[in-house]
C-alpha positions in Angstrom: -23.1 21.8 32.9 -26.4 20.3 34.0 -24.7 18.4 36.8 -23.0 21.6 37.9 -26.3 23.4 38.0 -27.8 20.6 40.0 -24.9 20.8 42.4 -25.5 24.5 43.1 -29.2 23.8 43.4 -28.6 21.0 45.9 -26.3 23.3 48.0 -28.8 26.2 48.1 -30.0 25.2 51.6 -26.6 24.2 53.0 -25.9 27.8 54.3 -22.8 28.2 52.1 -23.4 31.9 51.9 -23.4 32.1 55.7 -20.1 30.2 55.9 -18.5 32.5 53.4 -19.8 35.6 55.2 -18.4 34.2 58.4 -15.0 33.8 56.8 -15.0 37.3 55.4 -16.2 38.8 58.7 -13.4 37.0 60.6 -10.8 38.3 58.2 -12.0 41.8 58.1 -12.4 42.1 61.9 -9.0 40.6 62.5 -7.2 42.8 60.0 -9.1 45.9 60.9 -8.2 45.5 64.6 -4.6 44.9 63.6 -4.3 47.9 61.3 -5.9 50.3 63.8 -3.3 49.4 66.4 -0.3 50.3 64.2 2.0 53.2 64.9 4.2 55.3 62.7 6.9 52.6 62.4 5.3 51.0 59.3 4.5 54.4 57.6 4.7 54.0 53.9 4.6 50.2 54.0 0.9 49.8 54.6 0.1 47.9 51.4 2.9 45.5 52.0 1.9 45.0 55.6 -1.6 44.3 54.4 -0.4 41.6 52.0 1.9 40.0 54.7 -0.9 39.8 57.2 -3.4 38.5 54.6 -1.1 35.6 54.0 -0.9 34.9 57.7 -4.7 35.2 57.9 -5.2 32.8 55.0 -2.9 30.2 56.7 -5.1 30.3 59.8 -8.6 30.8 58.5 -8.8 29.1 55.1 -7.8 25.5 55.9 -10.7 25.1 58.2 -13.0 27.1 55.9 -12.1 24.9 53.0 -12.8 21.8 55.1 -16.3 23.2 56.1 -17.2 24.0 52.5 -16.2 20.6 51.3 -18.1 18.9 54.1 -21.2 20.9 53.5 -21.1 20.0 49.9 -20.5 16.2 50.4 -22.2 15.2 53.5 -25.7 14.8 51.9 -24.4 12.1 49.6 -23.9 9.8 52.6 -27.6 10.0 53.7 -30.5 7.9 52.5 -28.5 6.1 49.8 -28.1 9.3 47.8 -24.7 8.2 46.6 -26.1 5.0 45.1 -28.8 7.0 43.3 -26.3 9.5 42.0 -24.0 6.8 40.6 -26.9 5.5 38.5 -27.3 9.0 36.9 -23.6 9.8 36.3 -20.3 8.1 36.5 -18.3 8.5 39.7 -15.7 10.5 37.7 -18.3 13.0 36.6 -19.7 13.4 40.1 -16.2 13.9 41.6 -15.3 16.5 38.9 -18.6 18.4 39.3 -18.1 18.7 43.1 -14.5 19.9 42.5 -15.8 22.5 40.0 -18.4 23.6 42.5 -15.7 24.1 45.1 -13.5 26.0 42.6 -16.2 28.4 41.7 -17.3 29.0 45.3 -13.7 29.6 46.5 -13.1 31.9 43.5 -16.2 34.0 44.4 -15.2 34.1 48.1 -11.6 35.2 47.4 -12.5 37.8 44.8 -15.0 39.3 47.2 -12.3 39.2 49.9 -9.9 41.1 47.6 -12.5 43.8 46.9 -13.1 44.2 50.7 -9.5 44.7 51.5 -8.9 47.0 48.6 -11.8 49.1 50.0 -10.3 48.9 53.5 -6.9 50.2 52.2 -8.6 53.0 50.3 -10.8 53.9 53.3 -7.7 54.1 55.6 -5.9 56.2 52.9 -2.9 54.0 52.4 -0.2 55.9 50.6 0.3 55.2 46.9 -2.0 53.7 44.4 -3.5 50.3 45.1 -1.2 47.5 43.7 -3.9 46.0 41.4 -1.6 43.5 39.8 -0.3 42.1 43.0 -3.8 41.8 44.4 -4.8 39.8 41.4 -1.8 37.5 41.7 -2.3 37.2 45.5 -5.9 36.2 44.9 -4.9 33.6 42.3 -2.3 32.1 44.6 -4.7 31.9 47.5 -7.2 30.2 45.2 -4.7 27.7 44.0 -3.5 26.8 47.5 -7.1 26.5 48.7 -8.0 24.3 45.7 -5.1 22.0 46.6 -6.5 21.7 50.1 -10.0 21.4 48.8 -8.9 18.3 46.8 -7.7 16.8 50.0 -10.8 17.7 52.0 -13.2 16.6 49.3 -11.5 13.2 49.2 -12.0 12.9 52.9 -15.6 14.1 52.9 -16.6 11.7 50.2 -14.5 8.8 51.4 -15.8 8.9 55.0 -19.4 9.2 56.0 -18.4 10.6 59.4 -17.5 14.2 58.6 -15.5 14.5 61.8 -12.4 13.1 60.0 -12.5 15.8 57.4 -13.2 18.6 59.9 -10.4 17.4 62.3 -8.1 17.5 59.3 -9.2 21.1 58.6 -8.7 22.2 62.2 -5.3 20.6 62.3 -4.5 22.3 59.0 -5.3 25.7 60.4 -3.0 25.0 63.4 -0.2 23.8 61.1 -0.7 26.7 58.7 0.0 29.2 61.5 2.8 27.1 63.0 4.5 26.7 59.6 5.1 30.5 59.4 7.9 29.8 61.9 9.4 26.9 59.9 12.4 27.2 57.5 11.4 27.1 53.9 12.5 23.6 53.2 10.2 22.3 56.0 7.3 24.4 54.9 7.4 22.6 51.5 6.5 19.4 53.3 3.4 21.0 54.9 0.6 21.5 52.4 -1.2 24.1 54.7 2.0 26.1 54.8 1.9 27.1 51.2 -0.1 30.2 52.0 3.0 31.6 53.7 5.5 30.0 51.4 4.0 31.7 48.3 3.4 35.0 50.1 4.2 38.1 48.0 5.6 40.0 50.9 8.5 39.1 53.3 9.4 40.7 56.6 12.7 41.6 58.1 13.3 42.7 61.7 16.5 44.6 62.6 17.5 44.0 66.2 19.9 47.0 66.3 17.2 49.5 65.4 14.2 47.4 66.5 12.5 48.2 63.3 10.4 46.0 61.0 10.6 46.3 57.3 8.5 44.7 54.7 9.6 43.9 51.1 8.0 42.6 47.9 9.0 39.1 46.8 8.0 36.6 44.1 7.2 32.9 44.6 9.9 30.6 43.5 9.0 28.6 40.4 9.9 25.2 42.0 7.5 26.0 44.9 4.7 26.5 42.3 5.6 23.1 40.8 5.5 21.5 44.3 2.1 23.0 44.8 0.9 21.4 41.6 2.3 18.1 42.7 0.6 18.2 46.0 -2.7 19.1 44.3 -2.3 16.2 41.8 -1.5 13.7 44.6 -4.5 14.8 46.6 -6.8 14.7 43.6 -5.6 11.2 42.5 -5.9 9.8 46.1 -9.4 11.3 46.6 -10.6 10.2 43.3 -9.3 6.6 43.9 -11.0 6.5 47.3 -14.3 7.7 45.8 -14.2 5.3 42.9 -13.5 2.4 45.1 -16.2 3.3 47.7 -18.9 0.7 48.0 -22.5 2.0 48.0 
């Protein structure tokens, strides 16, 4: 617990709040502009449309956001022999776990706040029906789990390489792959870690060419896809930890 408090203390000047505010602002502006352009075609489906587009937004925005957060947390350790000093105060395993816990708590706070904002947006725009509280909670949990899987990858890169360009390029590429993966068949998305935002989405979309109408429908993530998510996370965690443990300081 002391190490975790120190991690938050160390990051207090890393402009983490500003990064999170930027992520939220980008999502709210994008979604707000999209919703205000809608016509009567999606009447009665507003909540489902919100969930569908949130999954799309997550696939585009969160991979890079996760990379930036991991980089902001880890880059100081590469300056002035800080990593050597820290390894005299705690084991490498403890340092790695504390940074992972910091990322988990930061992402949880970000996504919970994001959920509250979009619940408020739906209420302000008077979406029909009561807010789907349970689905919002599940969606937030899934977004957090996928983000933590990617955070394990990004933390490994940020701690393993002193030049943070490697981690940030991975995040930028991940955002591109996350968007592109929405067009992939499901079997191919399972091979793209950044595509799990869309793969585990709670809403699907069907377009009917005869009537030229779009319909949204609720769906549930397949159990084996959740297992694959856990396997990706375990692989990234093991690889990142091994890279960090073997790093010479």
